[in-house]
BANU-692469 format. One record per residue (C-alpha): residue number from 1; residue in three letters; chain; x, y, z. Coordinates in pm, whole numbers. Layout:
{NUM "Ala" "A" {X Y Z}}
...
END
This chain:
{1 "Met" "A" {-2301 3083 2487}}
{2 "Arg" "A" {-2159 2745 2537}}
{3 "Thr" "A" {-2247 2619 2184}}
{4 "Arg" "A" {-2065 2912 2051}}
{5 "Thr" "A" {-1771 2885 2254}}
{6 "Val" "A" {-1754 2490 2173}}
{7 "Leu" "A" {-1746 2642 1802}}
{8 "Ala" "A" {-1466 2925 1850}}
{9 "Ala" "A" {-1252 2666 2036}}
{10 "Ala" "A" {-1293 2441 1748}}
{11 "Ala" "A" {-1221 2693 1481}}
{12 "Gly" "A" {-939 2782 1668}}
{13 "Leu" "A" {-818 2469 1670}}
{14 "Ala" "A" {-864 2402 1320}}
{15 "Ala" "A" {-708 2709 1226}}
{16 "Val" "A" {-383 2599 1420}}
{17 "Gly" "A" {-384 2287 1180}}
{18 "Ile" "A" {-399 2490 915}}
{19 "Gly" "A" {-117 2700 1043}}
{20 "Arg" "A" {126 2425 1133}}
{21 "Arg" "A" {10 2273 796}}
{22 "Val" "A" {88 2591 589}}
{23 "Thr" "A" {459 2583 787}}
{24 "Ala" "A" {519 2215 710}}
{25 "Leu" "A" {436 2293 332}}
{26 "Thr" "A" {693 2489 291}}
{27 "Arg" "A" {928 2097 291}}
{28 "Val" "A" {673 1994 6}}
{29 "Ser" "A" {864 1988 -302}}
{30 "Pro" "A" {710 2282 -521}}
{31 "Glu" "A" {571 2074 -819}}
{32 "Leu" "A" {375 1856 -546}}
{33 "Arg" "A" {191 2109 -352}}
{34 "Arg" "A" {-166 2105 -403}}
{35 "Pro" "A" {-423 2302 -219}}
{36 "Phe" "A" {-656 2040 -76}}
{37 "Val" "A" {-342 1883 119}}
{38 "Leu" "A" {-380 2191 335}}
{39 "Leu" "A" {-727 2074 474}}
{40 "Pro" "A" {-724 1894 835}}
{41 "Leu" "A" {-880 1529 675}}
{42 "Ser" "A" {-851 1252 888}}
{43 "Val" "A" {-1015 907 870}}
{44 "Asn" "A" {-1308 845 1096}}
{45 "Arg" "A" {-1648 719 1156}}
{46 "Val" "A" {-1770 978 1026}}
{47 "Thr" "A" {-1560 1042 716}}
{48 "Leu" "A" {-1515 646 634}}
{49 "Arg" "A" {-1873 637 369}}
{50 "Leu" "A" {-1673 953 231}}
{51 "Met" "A" {-1348 731 229}}
{52 "Arg" "A" {-1528 425 92}}
{53 "Ala" "A" {-1733 620 -214}}
{54 "Ser" "A" {-1606 429 -522}}
{55 "Met" "A" {-1488 637 -808}}
{56 "Pro" "A" {-1543 548 -1177}}
{57 "Pro" "A" {-1212 366 -1290}}
{58 "Pro" "A" {-951 497 -1603}}
{59 "Pro" "A" {-1013 367 -1954}}
{60 "Leu" "A" {-808 41 -1996}}
{61 "Pro" "A" {-541 66 -2230}}
{62 "Ser" "A" {-654 -150 -2568}}
{63 "Asp" "A" {-366 -380 -2534}}
{64 "Val" "A" {-452 -540 -2187}}
{65 "Leu" "A" {-752 -707 -2135}}
{66 "Leu" "A" {-976 -718 -1766}}
{67 "Thr" "A" {-1138 -1059 -1630}}
{68 "Glu" "A" {-1330 -1065 -1285}}
{69 "Arg" "A" {-1227 -1436 -1093}}
{70 "Arg" "A" {-1411 -1578 -773}}
{71 "Val" "A" {-1139 -1678 -549}}
{72 "Pro" "A" {-1253 -2077 -467}}
{73 "Gly" "A" {-1207 -2153 -67}}
{74 "Ser" "A" {-1281 -1774 -5}}
{75 "Asp" "A" {-1622 -1625 79}}
{76 "Ser" "A" {-1578 -1330 -37}}
{77 "Ala" "A" {-1271 -1247 -216}}
{78 "Lys" "A" {-1235 -1173 -613}}
{79 "Val" "A" {-919 -1076 -818}}
{80 "Phe" "A" {-911 -856 -1106}}
{81 "Val" "A" {-694 -1035 -1429}}
{82 "Phe" "A" {-500 -771 -1599}}
{83 "Asp" "A" {-347 -995 -1925}}
{84 "Pro" "A" {-182 -819 -2179}}
{85 "Val" "A" {-247 -886 -2534}}
{86 "Asp" "A" {44 -934 -2667}}
{87 "Arg" "A" {210 -1102 -2368}}
{88 "Thr" "A" {587 -1164 -2352}}
{89 "Ser" "A" {665 -1312 -2013}}
{90 "Asp" "A" {553 -1614 -1813}}
{91 "Ala" "A" {606 -1377 -1474}}
{92 "Ala" "A" {297 -1228 -1282}}
{93 "Leu" "A" {242 -1005 -1029}}
{94 "Leu" "A" {-35 -1017 -710}}
{95 "Trp" "A" {-102 -634 -657}}
{96 "Ile" "A" {-309 -521 -319}}
{97 "His" "A" {-452 -181 -303}}
{98 "Gly" "A" {-454 82 -48}}
{99 "Gly" "A" {-719 222 159}}
{100 "Gly" "A" {-563 210 521}}
{101 "Phe" "A" {-689 -149 592}}
{102 "Val" "A" {-1052 17 614}}
{103 "Gly" "A" {-1109 149 304}}
{104 "Gly" "A" {-994 191 -100}}
{105 "Glu" "A" {-1118 -102 -391}}
{106 "Ala" "A" {-885 -286 -671}}
{107 "Ala" "A" {-1018 -38 -915}}
{108 "Met" "A" {-828 257 -772}}
{109 "Asp" "A" {-519 81 -893}}
{110 "Gln" "A" {-658 -10 -1258}}
{111 "Ala" "A" {-474 200 -1393}}
{112 "Leu" "A" {-125 120 -1252}}
{113 "Cys" "A" {-222 -274 -1320}}
{114 "Ala" "A" {-282 -221 -1641}}
{115 "Arg" "A" {86 -44 -1676}}
{116 "Phe" "A" {269 -330 -1525}}
{117 "Ala" "A" {73 -570 -1741}}
{118 "Ser" "A" {166 -337 -2056}}
{119 "Glu" "A" {520 -228 -2004}}
{120 "Leu" "A" {633 -572 -1862}}
{121 "Gly" "A" {405 -785 -2068}}
{122 "Val" "A" {338 -978 -1763}}
{123 "Leu" "A" {8 -1099 -1605}}
{124 "Val" "A" {-124 -903 -1291}}
{125 "Val" "A" {-392 -1027 -1049}}
{126 "Ser" "A" {-543 -718 -820}}
{127 "Val" "A" {-684 -821 -508}}
{128 "Glu" "A" {-1027 -705 -376}}
{129 "Tyr" "A" {-1011 -781 8}}
{130 "Arg" "A" {-1263 -735 264}}
{131 "Leu" "A" {-1210 -437 451}}
{132 "Ala" "A" {-1177 -319 856}}
{133 "Pro" "A" {-1365 -306 1096}}
{134 "Glu" "A" {-1653 -490 945}}
{135 "His" "A" {-1406 -749 877}}
{136 "Pro" "A" {-1042 -719 1138}}
{137 "Phe" "A" {-693 -914 1093}}
{138 "Pro" "A" {-672 -1155 976}}
{139 "Glu" "A" {-975 -1173 728}}
{140 "Pro" "A" {-839 -947 462}}
{141 "Leu" "A" {-509 -1076 482}}
{142 "Asp" "A" {-653 -1414 468}}
{143 "Asp" "A" {-799 -1331 173}}
{144 "Cys" "A" {-497 -1162 -28}}
{145 "Val" "A" {-314 -1505 66}}
{146 "Ala" "A" {-647 -1666 -103}}
{147 "Ala" "A" {-564 -1489 -399}}
{148 "Leu" "A" {-181 -1601 -433}}
{149 "Arg" "A" {-304 -1937 -337}}
{150 "Trp" "A" {-519 -1922 -645}}
{151 "Leu" "A" {-221 -1747 -855}}
{152 "His" "A" {-30 -2066 -755}}
{153 "Gly" "A" {-306 -2334 -837}}
{154 "Glu" "A" {-395 -2142 -1184}}
{155 "Ala" "A" {-19 -2117 -1278}}
{156 "Ala" "A" {-29 -2368 -1573}}
{157 "Ala" "A" {-368 -2236 -1659}}
{158 "Leu" "A" {-257 -1889 -1685}}
{159 "Gly" "A" {56 -1923 -1857}}
{160 "Val" "A" {261 -1809 -1538}}
{161 "Asp" "A" {601 -1939 -1421}}
{162 "Pro" "A" {512 -2031 -1028}}
{163 "Thr" "A" {867 -1945 -963}}
{164 "Arg" "A" {860 -1604 -1119}}
{165 "Ile" "A" {528 -1468 -944}}
{166 "Ala" "A" {561 -1108 -732}}
{167 "Val" "A" {351 -967 -463}}
{168 "Gly" "A" {334 -603 -454}}
{169 "Gly" "A" {110 -304 -299}}
{170 "Ala" "A" {68 17 -208}}
{171 "Ser" "A" {8 171 170}}
{172 "Ala" "A" {-180 -29 356}}
{173 "Gly" "A" {-179 -256 81}}
{174 "Gly" "A" {246 -243 122}}
{175 "Gly" "A" {191 -340 446}}
{176 "Leu" "A" {-52 -616 338}}
{177 "Ala" "A" {149 -717 47}}
{178 "Ala" "A" {439 -756 331}}
{179 "Ala" "A" {221 -988 574}}
{180 "Thr" "A" {135 -1209 250}}
{181 "Val" "A" {487 -1263 161}}
{182 "Gln" "A" {574 -1371 570}}
{183 "Arg" "A" {296 -1570 545}}
{184 "Ala" "A" {370 -1725 203}}
{185 "His" "A" {735 -1819 316}}
{186 "Asp" "A" {652 -1972 666}}
{187 "Glu" "A" {423 -2181 434}}
{188 "Asp" "A" {611 -2260 150}}
{189 "Val" "A" {459 -2060 -123}}
{190 "Pro" "A" {682 -1945 -368}}
{191 "Val" "A" {733 -1550 -400}}
{192 "Ala" "A" {1061 -1448 -630}}
{193 "Phe" "A" {1008 -1028 -475}}
{194 "Gln" "A" {813 -816 -304}}
{195 "Leu" "A" {736 -426 -392}}
{196 "Leu" "A" {611 -246 -117}}
{197 "Val" "A" {504 149 -210}}
{198 "Tyr" "A" {512 336 113}}
{199 "Pro" "A" {428 75 316}}
{200 "Met" "A" {199 47 641}}
{201 "Leu" "A" {404 -205 834}}
{202 "Asp" "A" {376 -97 1202}}
{203 "Asp" "A" {130 0 1408}}
{204 "Arg" "A" {387 112 1665}}
{205 "Thr" "A" {430 425 1495}}
{206 "Val" "A" {119 513 1574}}
{207 "Leu" "A" {316 604 1970}}
{208 "Ala" "A" {574 791 1823}}
{209 "Glu" "A" {604 1128 1985}}
{210 "Asn" "A" {881 1353 1765}}
{211 "Arg" "A" {767 1320 1413}}
{212 "Glu" "A" {891 1649 1288}}
{213 "Asp" "A" {648 1731 976}}
{214 "Arg" "A" {587 1372 895}}
{215 "Gly" "A" {244 1274 862}}
{216 "Arg" "A" {94 1614 830}}
{217 "Phe" "A" {-64 1543 478}}
{218 "Val" "A" {-324 1277 370}}
{219 "Trp" "A" {-247 1046 599}}
{220 "Thr" "A" {-310 1185 931}}
{221 "Pro" "A" {-185 1017 1297}}
{222 "Ala" "A" {-530 1019 1341}}
{223 "Ser" "A" {-633 882 1024}}
{224 "Asn" "A" {-348 568 1142}}
{225 "Arg" "A" {-452 538 1467}}
{226 "Tyr" "A" {-804 476 1309}}
{227 "Gly" "A" {-703 214 1029}}
{228 "Trp" "A" {-469 -5 1275}}
{229 "Ser" "A" {-749 32 1585}}
{230 "Ser" "A" {-1018 -105 1336}}
{231 "Tyr" "A" {-754 -404 1171}}
{232 "Leu" "A" {-608 -497 1494}}
{233 "Gly" "A" {-927 -465 1692}}
{234 "His" "A" {-737 -278 1987}}
{235 "Ala" "A" {-490 19 2074}}
{236 "Pro" "A" {-212 61 1837}}
{237 "Gly" "A" {144 -46 2053}}
{238 "Glu" "A" {-60 -292 2276}}
{239 "Ala" "A" {64 -643 2329}}
{240 "Glu" "A" {34 -846 1997}}
{241 "Ser" "A" {97 -1197 1965}}
{242 "Arg" "A" {-42 -1314 1676}}
{243 "Pro" "A" {204 -1363 1343}}
{244 "Tyr" "A" {134 -1125 1105}}
{245 "Ala" "A" {-98 -896 1269}}
{246 "Ala" "A" {192 -582 1208}}
{247 "Pro" "A" {439 -715 957}}
{248 "Gly" "A" {692 -456 1094}}
{249 "Arg" "A" {700 -621 1430}}
{250 "Arg" "A" {793 -995 1312}}
{251 "Thr" "A" {1169 -1019 1452}}
{252 "Asp" "A" {1269 -1254 1199}}
{253 "Leu" "A" {1289 -1165 853}}
{254 "Ala" "A" {1617 -1440 704}}
{255 "Gly" "A" {1484 -1591 401}}
{256 "Leu" "A" {1215 -1360 234}}
{257 "Pro" "A" {1262 -1268 -116}}
{258 "Pro" "A" {1419 -921 -267}}
{259 "Ala" "A" {1236 -593 -179}}
{260 "Trp" "A" {1184 -265 -300}}
{261 "Ile" "A" {1097 -29 -112}}
{262 "Gly" "A" {982 367 -203}}
{263 "Val" "A" {838 633 22}}
{264 "Gly" "A" {873 990 79}}
{265 "Glu" "A" {1059 1164 346}}
{266 "Leu" "A" {737 1344 468}}
{267 "Asp" "A" {519 1082 498}}
{268 "Leu" "A" {415 947 828}}
{269 "Phe" "A" {555 562 747}}
{270 "Phe" "A" {902 720 607}}
{271 "Glu" "A" {1086 567 934}}
{272 "Glu" "A" {916 263 986}}
{273 "Asp" "A" {953 168 612}}
{274 "Val" "A" {1376 273 678}}
{275 "Glu" "A" {1369 44 984}}
{276 "Tyr" "A" {1195 -270 745}}
{277 "Val" "A" {1489 -199 500}}
{278 "Arg" "A" {1724 -202 774}}
{279 "Arg" "A" {1622 -531 925}}
{280 "Leu" "A" {1593 -699 607}}
{281 "Glu" "A" {1916 -616 479}}
{282 "Ala" "A" {2044 -710 831}}
{283 "Ala" "A" {1874 -1089 803}}
{284 "Gly" "A" {2082 -1128 452}}
{285 "Val" "A" {1765 -999 253}}
{286 "Arg" "A" {1858 -808 -79}}
{287 "Ala" "A" {1641 -476 -7}}
{288 "Thr" "A" {1646 -206 -222}}
{289 "Phe" "A" {1514 148 -43}}
{290 "Val" "A" {1452 468 -234}}
{291 "Gly" "A" {1367 799 -35}}
{292 "Val" "A" {1179 1068 -205}}
{293 "Pro" "A" {1296 1405 -61}}
{294 "Gly" "A" {968 1660 -9}}
{295 "Met" "A" {727 1361 -94}}
{296 "Tyr" "A" {437 1301 100}}
{297 "His" "A" {207 1010 132}}
{298 "Gly" "A" {12 932 -207}}
{299 "Ala" "A" {181 1221 -350}}
{300 "Asp" "A" {230 1027 -688}}
{301 "Gly" "A" {-120 935 -736}}
{302 "Ile" "A" {-268 1331 -598}}
{303 "Ala" "A" {83 1467 -875}}
{304 "Ala" "A" {80 1199 -1106}}
{305 "Lys" "A" {235 1431 -1342}}
{306 "Ala" "A" {506 1595 -1189}}
{307 "Pro" "A" {800 1498 -1287}}
{308 "Ser" "A" {954 1368 -1005}}
{309 "Met" "A" {614 1128 -984}}
{310 "Gln" "A" {689 1006 -1295}}
{311 "Arg" "A" {1045 881 -1185}}
{312 "Phe" "A" {912 724 -867}}
{313 "Arg" "A" {626 498 -1112}}
{314 "Asp" "A" {900 445 -1328}}
{315 "Gly" "A" {1143 369 -1072}}
{316 "Met" "A" {849 54 -943}}
{317 "Val" "A" {824 -75 -1325}}
{318 "Glu" "A" {1174 -93 -1312}}
{319 "Ala" "A" {1222 -253 -987}}
{320 "Leu" "A" {961 -516 -1090}}
{321 "Arg" "A" {1135 -565 -1397}}
{322 "Lys" "A" {1444 -632 -1273}}
{323 "Gly" "A" {1307 -875 -947}}
{324 "Leu" "A" {1126 -1066 -1158}}
{325 "Ala" "A" {1423 -1105 -1433}}
{326 "Ile" "A" {1265 -946 -1787}}
{327 "Pro" "A" {1461 -841 -2031}}
{328 "Ala" "A" {1414 -452 -2152}}
END
């Protein structure tokens, strides 16, 4: 009897959750609505293995060469180098994949990295970094910084101008990109531009109570709590004195390179991203913000063919073109 009661209660809570998502779905742009976004999925210890399941990457375009390199001085970091056959620029991009600090892999962004390389004629380096909770902060960030230092160290051999290197990433990769840029600034490692795609910047978002309908889809508050707890090694919102652990907590943003930040208005990270842009501008950093109505977290990958998402990714490419002064 008790088991039935517990199951009935669980079913009732699930139904309420789905009902709220159905209501929230009315705010989602019609072209971005997909059946599976209604599922009450969250990342936790049980679902982590499923999240980490590898998917075969899409075919590589014929005009881009892909090689794998190990990063010297790092126990585990490796990078994938996307080199256009007819490279036209000596600029480069270090790209960092997402996954809430606990999942994902470089291969998931192979198509995007190849697009950057092909359309802009630049070298793209995608880093495979260690994941939490097995490898909490600062290990994932150390891998990203090691990759940036490797790119600088190999710049001459790779045909890259070290003054024209950008750092970018999406979701947790966007947060790691922001932290990498902050640390690079403090350690006098040049970065020309930062491309932050719905970046995961501030663990204190977990504590927010009034989220409206943000975070209903794909990356939820529960997933956010698990991701940050795994990465920081403590509950989100607790005192944090370690530099770069949560880039949104940094108080001095002066001197950082120009930034582009794009995020959907239904994304859980919307408000923290808006605040980061505001603070960058207040510190004298040139920042471009793109907020997309009706867009949830990761919609550009889930509904890639939707016109609004094609425009969103076109905007990423053009932002990088302008940020690295690449002729059209």
